[in-house]
Structure formats: structure tokens, C-alpha cells
VOROBA-17014 format. One line per 4 residues: their letters; for each residue x, y, z of N, C-alpha, C, O. Coordinates in nm, 2 decimals. Layout:
BEGIN
a = X:Y:Z:X:Y:Z:X:Y:Z:X:Y:Z  ... $
This chain:
BEGIN
mnpi = -2.75:11.32:-8.16:-2.85:11.29:-8.08:-2.92:11.42:-8.05:-2.85:11.52:-8.02  -3.06:11.42:-8.04:-3.14:11.55:-8.00:-3.11:11.55:-7.83:-3.11:11.46:-7.76  -3.11:11.69:-7.80:-3.09:11.71:-7.65:-3.23:11.68:-7.59:-3.34:11.70:-7.65  -3.22:11.63:-7.46:-3.35:11.62:-7.38:-3.41:11.73:-7.37:-3.34:11.81:-7.31 $
rill = -3.53:11.77:-7.41:-3.63:11.88:-7.39:-3.68:11.90:-7.25:-3.76:11.81:-7.22  -3.66:11.99:-7.16:-3.68:11.99:-7.02:-3.78:12.11:-6.99:-3.76:12.23:-7.03  -3.88:12.09:-6.91:-3.97:12.20:-6.85:-3.94:12.19:-6.71:-3.96:12.09:-6.64  -3.91:12.31:-6.66:-3.88:12.32:-6.51:-4.01:12.40:-6.44:-4.05:12.50:-6.48 $
addh = -4.05:12.33:-6.33:-4.17:12.39:-6.26:-4.14:12.40:-6.11:-4.12:12.29:-6.04  -4.13:12.51:-6.05:-4.10:12.51:-5.91:-4.14:12.66:-5.88:-4.11:12.75:-5.95  -4.22:12.68:-5.77:-4.25:12.82:-5.74:-4.15:12.92:-5.68:-4.18:13.04:-5.65  -4.03:12.85:-5.66:-3.92:12.95:-5.62:-3.82:12.97:-5.75:-3.76:12.88:-5.80 $
evvr = -3.83:13.08:-5.79:-3.74:13.13:-5.90:-3.59:13.08:-5.87:-3.52:13.03:-5.95  -3.55:13.11:-5.76:-3.39:13.09:-5.73:-3.38:12.94:-5.77:-3.28:12.90:-5.84  -3.47:12.84:-5.74:-3.46:12.70:-5.76:-3.45:12.67:-5.93:-3.36:12.59:-5.98  -3.54:12.73:-5.99:-3.54:12.71:-6.14:-3.41:12.77:-6.20:-3.35:12.72:-6.29 $
lgir = -3.37:12.89:-6.15:-3.26:12.95:-6.18:-3.12:12.84:-6.17:-3.03:12.81:-6.25  -3.12:12.79:-6.04:-3.02:12.71:-6.02:-3.02:12.58:-6.11:-2.91:12.55:-6.17  -3.13:12.52:-6.12:-3.14:12.40:-6.22:-3.11:12.43:-6.36:-3.04:12.35:-6.42  -3.17:12.54:-6.40:-3.13:12.59:-6.53:-2.98:12.61:-6.56:-2.93:12.56:-6.67 $
allq = -2.93:12.66:-6.47:-2.79:12.69:-6.48:-2.70:12.56:-6.49:-2.61:12.54:-6.57  -2.74:12.47:-6.41:-2.68:12.34:-6.40:-2.70:12.26:-6.52:-2.60:12.20:-6.57  -2.83:12.24:-6.59:-2.86:12.17:-6.70:-2.80:12.22:-6.83:-2.77:12.15:-6.92  -2.77:12.38:-6.83:-2.73:12.43:-6.94:-2.57:12.39:-6.96:-2.51:12.41:-7.07 $
qhst = -2.52:12.35:-6.86:-2.38:12.31:-6.88:-2.37:12.18:-6.96:-2.25:12.15:-6.99  -2.48:12.12:-7.00:-2.47:11.98:-7.05:-2.54:12.00:-7.19:-2.65:12.06:-7.20  -2.45:11.95:-7.29:-2.51:11.97:-7.42:-2.63:11.87:-7.45:-2.69:11.88:-7.56  -2.64:11.78:-7.36:-2.74:11.68:-7.38:-2.88:11.72:-7.32:-2.98:11.64:-7.33 $
mqvv = -2.89:11.84:-7.27:-3.01:11.89:-7.20:-3.03:12.03:-7.26:-2.94:12.10:-7.29  -3.16:12.06:-7.27:-3.23:12.19:-7.31:-3.34:12.23:-7.22:-3.44:12.17:-7.23  -3.32:12.33:-7.14:-3.45:12.39:-7.10:-3.54:12.45:-7.17:-3.50:12.56:-7.21  -3.66:12.40:-7.22:-3.74:12.47:-7.30:-3.85:12.56:-7.25:-3.92:12.62:-7.33 $
geas = -3.87:12.56:-7.12:-3.96:12.62:-7.04:-3.97:12.62:-6.91:-3.91:12.53:-6.85  -4.03:12.71:-6.84:-4.03:12.72:-6.69:-4.18:12.74:-6.65:-4.26:12.78:-6.73  -4.22:12.71:-6.52:-4.35:12.72:-6.47:-4.35:12.75:-6.31:-4.27:12.69:-6.24  -4.42:12.83:-6.28:-4.41:12.87:-6.12:-4.51:12.81:-6.04:-4.51:12.83:-5.92 $
ngee = -4.61:12.74:-6.10:-4.72:12.67:-6.03:-4.77:12.55:-6.11:-4.74:12.53:-6.23  -4.85:12.47:-6.04:-4.91:12.36:-6.12:-4.98:12.37:-6.23:-4.97:12.30:-6.33  -5.08:12.46:-6.22:-5.16:12.49:-6.35:-5.07:12.54:-6.47:-5.10:12.50:-6.59  -4.96:12.62:-6.44:-4.89:12.68:-6.55:-4.81:12.56:-6.60:-4.79:12.54:-6.72 $
avqk = -4.76:12.47:-6.51:-4.69:12.36:-6.56:-4.76:12.27:-6.65:-4.69:12.22:-6.74  -4.89:12.26:-6.63:-4.98:12.17:-6.71:-4.98:12.24:-6.85:-4.94:12.19:-6.95  -5.03:12.38:-6.84:-5.03:12.45:-6.98:-4.92:12.46:-7.06:-4.92:12.45:-7.18  -4.80:12.47:-7.00:-4.67:12.48:-7.07:-4.65:12.35:-7.12:-4.60:12.34:-7.23 $
alsi = -4.67:12.24:-7.05:-4.64:12.12:-7.08:-4.71:12.06:-7.22:-4.65:11.99:-7.30  -4.84:12.10:-7.22:-4.94:12.07:-7.33:-4.90:12.16:-7.45:-4.93:12.12:-7.57  -4.84:12.28:-7.42:-4.80:12.36:-7.54:-4.65:12.32:-7.60:-4.63:12.30:-7.72  -4.57:12.30:-7.49:-4.43:12.27:-7.54:-4.40:12.13:-7.57:-4.32:12.10:-7.65 $
rpdv = -4.48:12.03:-7.50:-4.45:11.89:-7.50:-4.31:11.85:-7.49:-4.24:11.79:-7.58  -4.27:11.87:-7.37:-4.13:11.83:-7.33:-4.11:11.69:-7.31:-4.20:11.61:-7.30  -3.99:11.66:-7.32:-3.95:11.51:-7.29:-3.96:11.47:-7.14:-4.00:11.36:-7.10  -3.92:11.57:-7.07:-3.90:11.55:-6.92:-3.95:11.68:-6.86:-3.92:11.79:-6.90 $
vvmd = -4.04:11.67:-6.75:-4.08:11.77:-6.67:-4.00:11.76:-6.54:-4.01:11.65:-6.48  -3.92:11.85:-6.48:-3.87:11.84:-6.35:-3.96:11.94:-6.27:-3.97:12.06:-6.31  -4.03:11.90:-6.16:-4.13:11.96:-6.09:-4.14:11.94:-5.94:-4.13:11.83:-5.89  -4.15:12.06:-5.87:-4.16:12.05:-5.74:-4.29:12.00:-5.68:-4.40:12.04:-5.73 $
irmp = -4.27:11.91:-5.59:-4.40:11.83:-5.55:-4.50:11.93:-5.48:-4.63:11.91:-5.49  -4.44:12.03:-5.41:-4.53:12.13:-5.33:-4.53:12.27:-5.41:-4.43:12.34:-5.42  -4.64:12.30:-5.45:-4.65:12.44:-5.52:-4.80:12.49:-5.48:-4.89:12.41:-5.44  -4.81:12.62:-5.50:-4.94:12.69:-5.45:-5.04:12.65:-5.57:-5.00:12.62:-5.68 $
gmsg = -5.17:12.65:-5.52:-5.27:12.60:-5.61:-5.27:12.44:-5.65:-5.28:12.36:-5.56  -5.26:12.42:-5.76:-5.25:12.28:-5.81:-5.11:12.22:-5.76:-5.00:12.27:-5.79  -5.12:12.12:-5.69:-5.00:12.04:-5.64:-4.92:11.98:-5.75:-4.98:11.96:-5.86  -4.79:11.96:-5.74:-4.71:11.89:-5.83:-4.76:11.75:-5.86:-4.73:11.70:-5.97 $
vdac = -4.82:11.69:-5.77:-4.88:11.56:-5.78:-5.00:11.57:-5.89:-5.01:11.49:-5.98  -5.08:11.66:-5.87:-5.19:11.67:-5.96:-5.16:11.71:-6.08:-5.22:11.67:-6.18  -5.06:11.80:-6.08:-5.00:11.86:-6.22:-4.94:11.74:-6.29:-4.94:11.74:-6.41  -4.88:11.64:-6.21:-4.80:11.53:-6.27:-4.92:11.44:-6.33:-4.90:11.39:-6.44 $
reiv = -5.02:11.42:-6.26:-5.12:11.32:-6.31:-5.19:11.37:-6.43:-5.21:11.29:-6.52  -5.21:11.51:-6.44:-5.27:11.58:-6.55:-5.17:11.56:-6.68:-5.22:11.52:-6.79  -5.05:11.58:-6.66:-4.95:11.59:-6.77:-4.93:11.44:-6.82:-4.92:11.42:-6.94  -4.92:11.35:-6.73:-4.90:11.21:-6.80:-5.02:11.14:-6.86:-5.01:11.04:-6.93 $
tqlp = -5.13:11.21:-6.81:-5.27:11.16:-6.88:-5.28:11.20:-7.03:-5.33:11.13:-7.12  -5.24:11.33:-7.04:-5.25:11.40:-7.17:-5.14:11.37:-7.24:-5.16:11.37:-7.36  -5.02:11.35:-7.18:-4.89:11.34:-7.27:-4.81:11.22:-7.22:-4.71:11.24:-7.16  -4.87:11.10:-7.24:-4.81:10.98:-7.19:-4.66:10.96:-7.23:-4.60:10.87:-7.16 $
etrv = -4.60:11.04:-7.33:-4.46:11.02:-7.37:-4.37:11.12:-7.28:-4.25:11.12:-7.28  -4.44:11.20:-7.22:-4.35:11.30:-7.13:-4.36:11.22:-6.99:-4.45:11.17:-6.94  -4.20:11.24:-6.95:-4.17:11.20:-6.81:-4.16:11.30:-6.71:-4.10:11.41:-6.73  -4.21:11.27:-6.59:-4.20:11.37:-6.47:-4.12:11.31:-6.37:-4.12:11.20:-6.32 $
vmlt = -4.03:11.41:-6.34:-3.93:11.37:-6.22:-3.99:11.48:-6.11:-3.99:11.60:-6.13  -4.02:11.41:-6.01:-4.08:11.51:-5.90:-3.95:11.55:-5.79:-3.87:11.46:-5.76  -3.94:11.66:-5.74:-3.85:11.71:-5.67:-3.92:11.75:-5.53:-4.03:11.81:-5.53  -3.85:11.71:-5.41:-3.91:11.75:-5.29:-3.78:11.78:-5.20:-3.67:11.74:-5.22 $
tyae = -3.82:11.85:-5.09:-3.73:11.89:-4.99:-3.71:11.77:-4.89:-3.60:11.74:-4.84  -3.82:11.70:-4.86:-3.82:11.61:-4.74:-3.87:11.46:-4.79:-3.95:11.45:-4.88  -3.81:11.36:-4.72:-3.85:11.22:-4.77:-3.99:11.20:-4.70:-3.99:11.16:-4.59  -4.10:11.21:-4.76:-4.21:11.19:-4.71:-4.29:11.07:-4.77:-4.32:11.08:-4.89 $
dell = -4.31:10.95:-4.71:-4.37:10.84:-4.75:-4.48:10.87:-4.86:-4.48:10.84:-4.98  -4.58:10.94:-4.79:-4.73:10.95:-4.86:-4.70:11.02:-4.98:-4.75:10.99:-5.09  -4.63:11.13:-4.97:-4.59:11.21:-5.11:-4.54:11.13:-5.20:-4.58:11.12:-5.31  -4.45:11.06:-5.16:-4.37:10.95:-5.26:-4.47:10.86:-5.34:-4.47:10.86:-5.47 $
fsai = -4.55:10.79:-5.25:-4.65:10.71:-5.32:-4.76:10.78:-5.40:-4.80:10.75:-5.51  -4.80:10.89:-5.34:-4.89:10.97:-5.41:-4.83:11.02:-5.56:-4.90:11.02:-5.66  -4.71:11.05:-5.56:-4.63:11.08:-5.70:-4.62:10.97:-5.78:-4.64:10.99:-5.90  -4.59:10.84:-5.73:-4.58:10.74:-5.80:-4.73:10.69:-5.84:-4.74:10.65:-5.95 $
raga = -4.81:10.69:-5.78:-4.97:10.68:-5.86:-4.99:10.77:-5.93:-5.07:10.74:-6.02  -4.95:10.89:-5.92:-5.00:11.01:-6.03:-4.90:10.98:-6.16:-4.92:11.05:-6.26  -4.81:10.89:-6.16:-4.74:10.86:-6.28:-4.60:10.91:-6.29:-4.54:10.89:-6.40  -4.54:10.97:-6.20:-4.40:11.02:-6.19:-4.30:10.90:-6.20:-4.31:10.80:-6.14 $
tgyv = -4.22:10.92:-6.28:-4.10:10.81:-6.31:-3.99:10.84:-6.25:-3.89:10.76:-6.25  -3.97:10.95:-6.19:-3.85:10.98:-6.11:-3.90:11.07:-5.98:-4.00:11.14:-5.97  -3.82:11.03:-5.87:-3.85:11.12:-5.75:-3.73:11.13:-5.66:-3.68:11.03:-5.61  -3.69:11.25:-5.66:-3.55:11.29:-5.59:-3.56:11.39:-5.50:-3.65:11.48:-5.51 $
lkri = -3.47:11.40:-5.39:-3.48:11.50:-5.29:-3.39:11.62:-5.36:-3.30:11.60:-5.45  -3.43:11.74:-5.30:-3.36:11.85:-5.37:-3.21:11.86:-5.32:-3.13:11.93:-5.37  -3.19:11.79:-5.22:-3.04:11.79:-5.18:-2.96:11.70:-5.28:-2.84:11.68:-5.25  -3.01:11.65:-5.36:-2.93:11.55:-5.46:-2.82:11.63:-5.53:-2.83:11.75:-5.57 $
gsne = -2.70:11.56:-5.55:-2.61:11.62:-5.62:-2.64:11.64:-5.76:-2.73:11.59:-5.82  -2.55:11.72:-5.81:-2.58:11.76:-5.96:-2.56:11.66:-6.06:-2.63:11.67:-6.16  -2.47:11.57:-6.04:-2.44:11.45:-6.12:-2.56:11.36:-6.12:-2.60:11.29:-6.22  -2.62:11.36:-6.00:-2.73:11.25:-5.97:-2.84:11.30:-6.05:-2.91:11.22:-6.12 $
liht = -2.87:11.44:-6.04:-2.97:11.49:-6.11:-2.98:11.47:-6.27:-3.08:11.45:-6.34  -2.85:11.48:-6.30:-2.84:11.47:-6.45:-2.86:11.34:-6.48:-2.93:11.31:-6.58  -2.82:11.24:-6.41:-2.83:11.09:-6.43:-2.97:11.07:-6.43:-3.03:11.00:-6.52  -3.05:11.12:-6.32:-3.19:11.09:-6.31:-3.27:11.13:-6.44:-3.36:11.05:-6.49 $
iesv = -3.24:11.25:-6.48:-3.32:11.30:-6.62:-3.28:11.20:-6.72:-3.37:11.14:-6.79  -3.16:11.19:-6.74:-3.12:11.09:-6.86:-3.18:10.96:-6.84:-3.22:10.91:-6.94  -3.20:10.89:-6.73:-3.27:10.77:-6.71:-3.41:10.78:-6.74:-3.46:10.69:-6.81  -3.49:10.87:-6.68:-3.64:10.87:-6.72:-3.67:10.91:-6.86:-3.77:10.88:-6.92 $
arge = -3.57:10.99:-6.93:-3.58:11.01:-7.06:-3.56:10.90:-7.15:-3.60:10.90:-7.26  -3.49:10.80:-7.09:-3.47:10.66:-7.16:-3.60:10.56:-7.12:-3.61:10.45:-7.17  -3.68:10.61:-7.05:-3.80:10.54:-7.00:-3.78:10.47:-6.89:-3.86:10.38:-6.85  -3.67:10.50:-6.83:-3.65:10.40:-6.69:-3.71:10.48:-6.58:-3.76:10.60:-6.60 $
sald = -3.71:10.42:-6.46:-3.76:10.49:-6.32:-3.63:10.53:-6.25:-3.52:10.48:-6.27  -3.64:10.63:-6.18:-3.53:10.67:-6.08:-3.59:10.72:-5.95:-3.68:10.80:-5.94  -3.52:10.67:-5.86:-3.57:10.69:-5.71:-3.46:10.72:-5.64:-3.36:10.65:-5.65  -3.47:10.83:-5.55:-3.35:10.86:-5.47:-3.32:10.75:-5.39:-3.42:10.68:-5.35 $
ptlt = -3.19:10.71:-5.34:-3.16:10.59:-5.28:-3.22:10.60:-5.13:-3.26:10.50:-5.07  -3.22:10.71:-5.08:-3.28:10.73:-4.95:-3.43:10.68:-4.92:-3.46:10.64:-4.80  -3.50:10.69:-5.03:-3.64:10.65:-5.05:-3.66:10.51:-5.08:-3.78:10.47:-5.07  -3.57:10.42:-5.12:-3.59:10.30:-5.15:-3.65:10.22:-5.04:-3.75:10.15:-5.06 $
aavf = -3.60:10.23:-4.93:-3.65:10.14:-4.80:-3.81:10.17:-4.78:-3.89:10.09:-4.72  -3.86:10.29:-4.83:-3.99:10.30:-4.81:-4.07:10.25:-4.92:-4.19:10.22:-4.90  -4.02:10.24:-5.03:-4.09:10.18:-5.14:-4.11:10.01:-5.08:-4.22:9.95:-5.08  -3.99:9.97:-5.05:-4.00:9.81:-5.02:-4.11:9.79:-4.90:-4.18:9.69:-4.90 $
revm = -4.10:9.89:-4.80:-4.20:9.86:-4.71:-4.34:9.86:-4.75:-4.42:9.79:-4.70  -4.37:9.96:-4.85:-4.50:9.98:-4.89:-4.53:9.84:-4.99:-4.64:9.78:-4.98  -4.45:9.81:-5.05:-4.46:9.67:-5.13:-4.49:9.56:-5.04:-4.58:9.48:-5.08  -4.42:9.54:-4.93:-4.44:9.43:-4.85:-4.55:9.44:-4.78:-4.61:9.33:-4.75 $
qtek = -4.62:9.56:-4.73:-4.73:9.59:-4.65:-4.85:9.55:-4.76:-4.94:9.49:-4.72  -4.84:9.60:-4.88:-4.95:9.56:-4.99:-4.96:9.41:-5.01:-5.07:9.36:-5.03  -4.85:9.34:-5.02:-4.84:9.21:-5.03:-4.92:9.13:-4.91:-5.00:9.04:-4.93  -4.89:9.19:-4.79:-4.94:9.12:-4.68:-5.09:9.16:-4.66:-5.18:9.07:-4.63 $
trea = -5.13:9.26:-4.69:-5.27:9.30:-4.71:-5.35:9.21:-4.81:-5.46:9.16:-4.78  -5.29:9.20:-4.91:-5.33:9.11:-5.04:-5.36:8.96:-5.00:-5.47:8.90:-5.02  -5.25:8.91:-4.92:-5.27:8.77:-4.88:-5.38:8.76:-4.78:-5.47:8.67:-4.78  -5.38:8.87:-4.69:-5.48:8.87:-4.57:-5.62:8.86:-4.63:-5.70:8.78:-4.58 $
svfs = -5.65:8.94:-4.74:-5.77:8.93:-4.80:-5.82:8.81:-4.86:-5.94:8.78:-4.87  -5.72:8.72:-4.91:-5.74:8.59:-4.96:-5.80:8.51:-4.87:-5.88:8.42:-4.90  -5.76:8.52:-4.72:-5.81:8.44:-4.62:-5.92:8.51:-4.54:-5.94:8.49:-4.42  -5.99:8.60:-4.60:-6.08:8.70:-4.53:-6.20:8.63:-4.48:-6.25:8.67:-4.38 $
elsm = -6.25:8.52:-4.55:-6.37:8.45:-4.52:-6.35:8.33:-4.40:-6.44:8.27:-4.35  -6.22:8.31:-4.37:-6.18:8.21:-4.29:-6.18:8.26:-4.15:-6.13:8.36:-4.12  -6.25:8.19:-4.05:-6.22:8.21:-3.90:-6.07:8.19:-3.86:-5.99:8.13:-3.93  -6.05:8.25:-3.74:-5.91:8.21:-3.69:-5.88:8.06:-3.68:-5.77:8.01:-3.71 $
qelr = -6.00:7.99:-3.63:-5.98:7.84:-3.61:-5.96:7.78:-3.75:-5.86:7.70:-3.76  -6.04:7.80:-3.84:-6.01:7.77:-3.99:-5.88:7.79:-4.03:-5.81:7.70:-4.08  -5.83:7.92:-4.00:-5.69:7.94:-4.05:-5.58:7.85:-3.98:-5.47:7.81:-4.03  -5.62:7.81:-3.84:-5.53:7.71:-3.78:-5.53:7.59:-3.83:-5.43:7.52:-3.86 $
vlsl = -5.65:7.54:-3.86:-5.65:7.42:-3.91:-5.58:7.41:-4.07:-5.51:7.31:-4.10  -5.61:7.51:-4.15:-5.53:7.51:-4.26:-5.39:7.52:-4.26:-5.31:7.47:-4.34  -5.35:7.59:-4.17:-5.20:7.60:-4.14:-5.14:7.45:-4.10:-5.03:7.40:-4.14  -5.22:7.40:-4.02:-5.17:7.24:-4.00:-5.21:7.14:-4.12:-5.17:7.03:-4.13 $
isdg = -5.27:7.18:-4.21:-5.29:7.09:-4.32:-5.18:7.11:-4.39:-5.12:7.02:-4.45  -5.14:7.25:-4.40:-4.99:7.28:-4.49:-4.88:7.20:-4.44:-4.80:7.15:-4.51  -4.89:7.17:-4.31:-4.77:7.10:-4.25:-4.80:6.95:-4.27:-4.72:6.87:-4.21  -4.90:6.90:-4.34:-4.91:6.75:-4.37:-4.99:6.67:-4.26:-5.00:6.55:-4.26 $
ltnr = -5.04:6.74:-4.16:-5.10:6.67:-4.06:-5.23:6.62:-4.09:-5.31:6.69:-4.16  -5.28:6.50:-4.05:-5.41:6.43:-4.08:-5.51:6.51:-3.98:-5.49:6.59:-3.90  -5.64:6.45:-4.02:-5.75:6.53:-3.93:-5.74:6.47:-3.78:-5.79:6.54:-3.69  -5.68:6.35:-3.76:-5.66:6.31:-3.61:-5.56:6.38:-3.55:-5.58:6.42:-3.43 $
eiag = -5.45:6.40:-3.63:-5.33:6.48:-3.57:-5.38:6.63:-3.54:-5.34:6.69:-3.43  -5.45:6.69:-3.62:-5.49:6.82:-3.61:-5.59:6.83:-3.49:-5.59:6.93:-3.42  -5.68:6.74:-3.47:-5.77:6.74:-3.37:-5.69:6.72:-3.23:-5.72:6.79:-3.13  -5.59:6.63:-3.22:-5.51:6.64:-3.11:-5.43:6.77:-3.08:-5.41:6.81:-2.96 $
rlfl = -5.38:6.84:-3.19:-5.31:6.96:-3.16:-5.41:7.08:-3.11:-5.38:7.15:-3.02  -5.52:7.08:-3.17:-5.61:7.19:-3.13:-5.73:7.15:-3.03:-5.82:7.22:-3.01  -5.70:7.02:-2.97:-5.80:6.97:-2.88:-5.93:6.98:-2.92:-6.02:7.03:-2.85  -5.96:6.94:-3.04:-6.10:6.92:-3.09:-6.13:6.78:-3.13:-6.04:6.70:-3.13 $
gegt = -6.26:6.75:-3.15:-6.30:6.62:-3.20:-6.27:6.61:-3.35:-6.27:6.70:-3.43  -6.23:6.48:-3.38:-6.19:6.46:-3.53:-6.32:6.50:-3.63:-6.30:6.55:-3.74  -6.43:6.47:-3.58:-6.56:6.51:-3.66:-6.56:6.66:-3.69:-6.59:6.71:-3.80  -6.51:6.73:-3.58:-6.53:6.90:-3.59:-6.41:6.93:-3.68:-6.41:7.04:-3.74 $
vrny = -6.30:6.87:-3.68:-6.17:6.89:-3.77:-6.23:6.88:-3.93:-6.21:6.96:-4.01  -6.31:6.76:-3.94:-6.34:6.75:-4.09:-6.45:6.83:-4.11:-6.46:6.86:-4.23  -6.53:6.89:-4.03:-6.64:7.00:-4.06:-6.54:7.12:-4.11:-6.56:7.18:-4.22  -6.46:7.15:-4.03:-6.37:7.28:-4.06:-6.30:7.26:-4.19:-6.28:7.36:-4.26 $
vssi = -6.25:7.13:-4.23:-6.18:7.11:-4.35:-6.26:7.14:-4.47:-6.22:7.20:-4.57  -6.40:7.09:-4.45:-6.51:7.09:-4.56:-6.55:7.24:-4.58:-6.58:7.28:-4.69  -6.55:7.32:-4.47:-6.58:7.46:-4.47:-6.47:7.53:-4.54:-6.50:7.61:-4.63  -6.33:7.51:-4.51:-6.23:7.57:-4.56:-6.24:7.55:-4.72:-6.24:7.64:-4.80 $
lskl = -6.25:7.42:-4.75:-6.23:7.39:-4.90:-6.36:7.46:-4.98:-6.35:7.49:-5.10  -6.47:7.47:-4.92:-6.58:7.54:-4.97:-6.56:7.70:-4.98:-6.62:7.76:-5.07  -6.50:7.76:-4.88:-6.48:7.90:-4.89:-6.38:7.92:-4.98:-6.39:8.03:-5.04  -6.28:7.86:-4.99:-6.16:7.88:-5.09:-6.17:7.84:-5.22:-6.07:7.86:-5.30 $
glsn = -6.27:7.77:-5.25:-6.32:7.70:-5.38:-6.20:7.61:-5.42:-6.14:7.64:-5.53  -6.17:7.50:-5.34:-6.07:7.41:-5.35:-6.14:7.27:-5.35:-6.25:7.25:-5.30  -6.07:7.18:-5.41:-6.13:7.05:-5.42:-6.09:6.94:-5.32:-6.16:6.84:-5.29  -5.97:6.95:-5.27:-5.91:6.87:-5.18:-5.79:6.92:-5.09:-5.75:7.03:-5.10 $
raea = -5.75:6.83:-5.00:-5.64:6.88:-4.90:-5.52:6.92:-4.97:-5.45:7.02:-4.93  -5.49:6.85:-5.07:-5.36:6.88:-5.14:-5.37:7.01:-5.19:-5.27:7.09:-5.17  -5.47:7.05:-5.25:-5.48:7.19:-5.31:-5.50:7.29:-5.20:-5.46:7.40:-5.22  -5.55:7.25:-5.09:-5.57:7.34:-4.97:-5.42:7.37:-4.92:-5.39:7.49:-4.90 $
aafa = -5.34:7.27:-4.90:-5.22:7.27:-4.86:-5.12:7.36:-4.95:-5.04:7.44:-4.90  -5.13:7.35:-5.08:-5.06:7.41:-5.18:-5.09:7.58:-5.18:-5.01:7.68:-5.19  -5.23:7.59:-5.15:-5.27:7.74:-5.15:-5.23:7.79:-5.02:-5.18:7.90:-5.02  -5.24:7.73:-4.92:-5.18:7.79:-4.79:-5.05:7.83:-4.79:-5.02:7.93:-4.73 $
vqhh = -4.95:7.74:-4.85:-4.81:7.76:-4.86:-4.79:7.88:-4.96:-4.71:7.97:-4.93  -4.86:7.88:-5.07:-4.85:8.00:-5.17:-4.90:8.13:-5.11:-4.86:8.23:-5.17  -4.96:8.13:-5.02:-5.03:8.26:-4.97:-4.97:8.28:-4.82:-5.03:8.37:-4.76  -4.88:8.22:-4.77:-4.82:8.23:-4.64:-4.91:8.23:-4.53:-4.91:8.31:-4.44 $
vkdh = -4.99:8.13:-4.54:-5.09:8.12:-4.41:-5.03:8.14:-4.28:-5.09:8.20:-4.18  -4.90:8.08:-4.28:-4.83:8.09:-4.14:-4.83:8.23:-4.08:-4.85:8.25:-3.95  -4.82:8.33:-4.18:-4.82:8.47:-4.13:-4.96:8.53:-4.07:-4.96:8.64:-4.02  -5.06:8.45:-4.08:-5.19:8.48:-4.07:-5.25:8.41:-3.95:-5.34:8.46:-3.88 $
atfd = -5.21:8.28:-3.94:-5.27:8.19:-3.83:-5.19:8.21:-3.69:-5.07:8.22:-3.70  -5.26:8.21:-3.59:-5.20:8.24:-3.46:-5.24:8.12:-3.37:-5.36:8.08:-3.39  -5.15:8.07:-3.29:-5.20:7.96:-3.20:-5.16:8.01:-3.04:-5.05:8.02:-3.00  -5.28:8.04:-2.98:-5.27:8.10:-2.85:-5.20:7.97:-2.77:-5.18:7.98:-2.65 $
């Protein structure tokens, strides 16, 4: 089996030397180049075409994130593992959006770093366990934002009516709950169906449940 060909990119020479020394202890790893900044990392990646780039996220000039984006755009088969000293959510998501398939803290243990490189070389993703919670928070927030946009054309009163439709209430029951006239509720229902492009109450109820209307409708 051919060794994993690795390019190291970090503006601190001592860090590169340390990682190189670690990787050279493993016959499955081969350091094929080093870079001290983002521009050099891109140039050497295009020249060497490594399997994996292990790159510091903060470097002078072109950042690790920008270098990552450039590398994976031009070399889609090359995987990038981002190294960082601090667990910063925004940097994490910037790196993920740039195409990094691994993101680890520099305090990671030697065995964990080897495992990360092996994983990304196989086409898997690897994330430092301390950062997993941040990813889940971002995913949940993105989902809530997406759901909210689905109901963006509805007023709060229409959201309340839709929420009660999803509970199976009739127009009369909704009118009683919201202290409205039954005719007013009928108008709200027609408006809701029109705005959401739905045909009937059953569709509206299913749509409301699917998009978690309860998380968006408030009853004062």
C-alpha cells in the first residue's frame, strides 16, 4: 500500500518539525513538502499534488481558510486538515465551507492526529470531539432559520391559526380560542392556503407539523 503523501503548512517552523518527526515514525505516512504561508501552500500543493494537506488555519498573508479553498477547488482529490490553537466556531465553519475535511486542535494527541490523517485520506471527515457540539448548534440554527423562512409571509395571527389547524381544531374552535369571529378565521385560513400554495386544511396541517409551526407561533 502506498504511503499517504502529506504537505505540511504552518508559519512556525518548530510546529512543522514536530509534525514531520511524528509522521516519519509511521511507514504509512510520507511528508512530501512544507510551506510557511498560504500562498506557498497553494503553490506547493499544485506542484506536488499531495493526498493530504495539514495546514494551520492562521498564517500571514493568505489565510489557511483561503488556501484551503484554492487547493480543494483546483485539486478536488486532495484532502485538507486544518490545525488551530483555539476552538473558534466562526473559523470552524469558515474552514468547512472552504472544503476542509478535517479540523483539529493543535493540542490533539499524536495518535489522534495520525487517525485523522488516515480518515481524511480515505475520504472521510474528521472533527475534533470538542468541536462537535458547535457543529450541532450550527446545524440546528440553520434548520430553524430555514423553517422560519417557510413561514415568512404569514403574520403572527396566521401562524397561530395554522398552529391550531395542525391541532385539528375547527374554524369555530379556533375562533373561540383566539377571540375572533368565525368569518375572520375563515379569511385567515384562505390567506394561509394561498400564501403557502396549499389546497386544503389537511395539507396545511401536514405542512405545519412538518415544518414545526409550534416553534414559531406564539400565544400571548
